[in-house]
N, C-alpha and C positions, 0 to 999 in steps of 0.2 A: 630680751637679751639672748644671744645665741648660746647654745650649749657647747661646752668645751669638747674638743676632739680627743678621743682616746688614742693611745699608741697603736692599738690594733686596727684602727680605722685609718687607712692611708687616703690621701686626696685622690680623687678619680680624675681621669683625663677628660678635658673638655670636649675632645673629639669623639671619644667613645666612652660613655659614662661607666660601662661595665669593666673597663681595664684600668689598672692603677696608673697613676701619673708618671711614676718613675721608670716605666718601661722604655728601653732604648730601641731604636730601629732594628738593631741586630737581634734583640729578643723577639721582636715581632716577626722577623724573617724566620728565625728558628722555630717559633710557634707555628707559623704557616707550614714549614717543612714537616713538623711533627703531625699536624692535622692532615696534610696530604698523604703522609705515610700511613697513618692510622685509618683514615677514611678512604683516601685515594679517589681516583676518578673511575669508580666502578659502576657508574650508571649505565644500564643497558639501553642502547638506542633502539627505538622502534623504527623499523624500515618500512618503506612503502606506505607512509602516512600522508594522507591528503588533508591539508588544512583549508577549511572554507574561509573565504575572504568576505569581510564586511558582515553587517547584520548582527544578530544576537550570537554570542559565543556558543559554540556547540561542541559536542564530543568529536574527537578526531577519529575518522574511520580508516581502517586498513584497506588495502587494495582489494582483498577478497570480499570484504563486507560491501564495498562499492559495487563489485561485479554482481554479487547476489542481489543487491537492491535494484540494480539496473535490469537484471533478469526478471524480477518480480514486477517491475514497472513497465516492461516491454509489452507491446501490443499483441504479440504472439501468445504470451502467457495469459494476458487478460482475456483474449478470445477463447483460448483453450479452457480456461477455468470456467468461463461463462457457458461454454458448450457442455462441459461435464455437469455443472450445476443445473443447467437448463434441462438436460436429459433426465437427471434424477427427479427434478420437480415435475416435469412433464409425465414421466412414468408414474409417479405417485398420483398425479391428477387424473391420468387415464385409468388407473386402477380404481380410483374413487368413483369416477363416472360409470365405469363398467359395473361396479358393485351396486350402484344406485339404480342403473337402468340396464340390466343384463339382457333384456328381451329385444333390444333395438335391432340387432342384425340376425338373431336366431329365428329361423322360420318355423320350427316345430312348435307344437303346443306345449309339450313337456320337455324342457331342456335337461340334458344330462349334466352331471358334474364336469365331465370332460369338455363338453361344449362351452360351459360357462367359463372354465379355466382358459380355454383357447381364446374366447372372446376377451377376457381380461388381459391376456398376454398380447393379443393383437392391438388392442386399444392402448395399452401402456406403451408399446413400442411406437405406435403411430404418434401419440402425443409427445413422447420423449424425443423423437426425431424432430418434430416441429419446434418444440421449445428449445432444443439444442441449436437448431439452425438460426432461430430468431435471436437467441442469446449471443451466439458467436458473431453474427452479423452486426448486432447493435453494439456490443462491446468493442469489436474491432474497428467499426467505423467511427465510434465516438473517440477512441484512443487515437486514431489517425488524424481526425479533425483537431483534437486537443494538441497533438504534437505539432501539427502544421501551424496552428494559430498561436501556440505558446502560452495559452491562457486556460484556466479552469473556470468556465462560466456556464451559466444556464443555457446559453444559446448552443453550446456544443451538443447537448442532449437533444435539443430541438432539431438541429440539423441532422444528427444521426438517426433520429426517429423518422424524419421525413424521408431520408434515403432508404431506410429499411422498409418502411411502409410502401414507398413507391416501387421498390424492387419486388416485394411480395404481391402487390396489387396489379402490377403491369401484366402479369400472366393472364388476367381476366380482361384486359383491354386498357386503353388509355384513360378512360373515365374512372375505372376502378383503381388504376394506379394513382391518379390524382387524389381521389377520396382516401385511399390507403395512406398516402404520404401525409395529407393534412391530419387525418385522424390519429395516426401513430405519432406525429410530431406534437400534437396537442396533448395526447396521453402521456408521452415521455416528459414533456415540459411540466405537466401537472405533478407527476410522480417526483421528478427531480426537484421541483420547487418545494413540495411537501417534505422531502427528505433533507433538504438544506435548511428549512425553517422549522 
């Protein structure tokens, strides 16, 4: 048996259960006016918002965020960053090899501290330049190949490695260029495969 309804409980509207049934349309209009007056249309609109289409819903980025992201994804930035990081790694590697084998280019029997420091500096600069050149060439060529193909695949690194190895080896002749291209392509493919898996 249904419970009797109290006077304090008024029947609710079937359209909107939260509103009482005896509200007239003029009451609803005045209520809407009051809500608009109290709350108002004070939402601030974000300008320069790019909405991605399709796929998984993502956060909306402003125009400035898109410009910064496109700068960091550009081939010039990738090449420059690889050049700087390659120079630092090459310098550290040259410093290490000079510390392990300081007598390789010093002709005297007893090297002085100044001679050892000069050898370390020269070797660090030499290795740093070589690593910077290889890093910038590889990152730039891989980015250009990836941009041209429109895909991020393992073959991009293989093609970039073949190009860089061929350019570096061609100075010693055609045969050395071919061996350099094949060797560098295989090496970069192996490293890229390992990093992806």
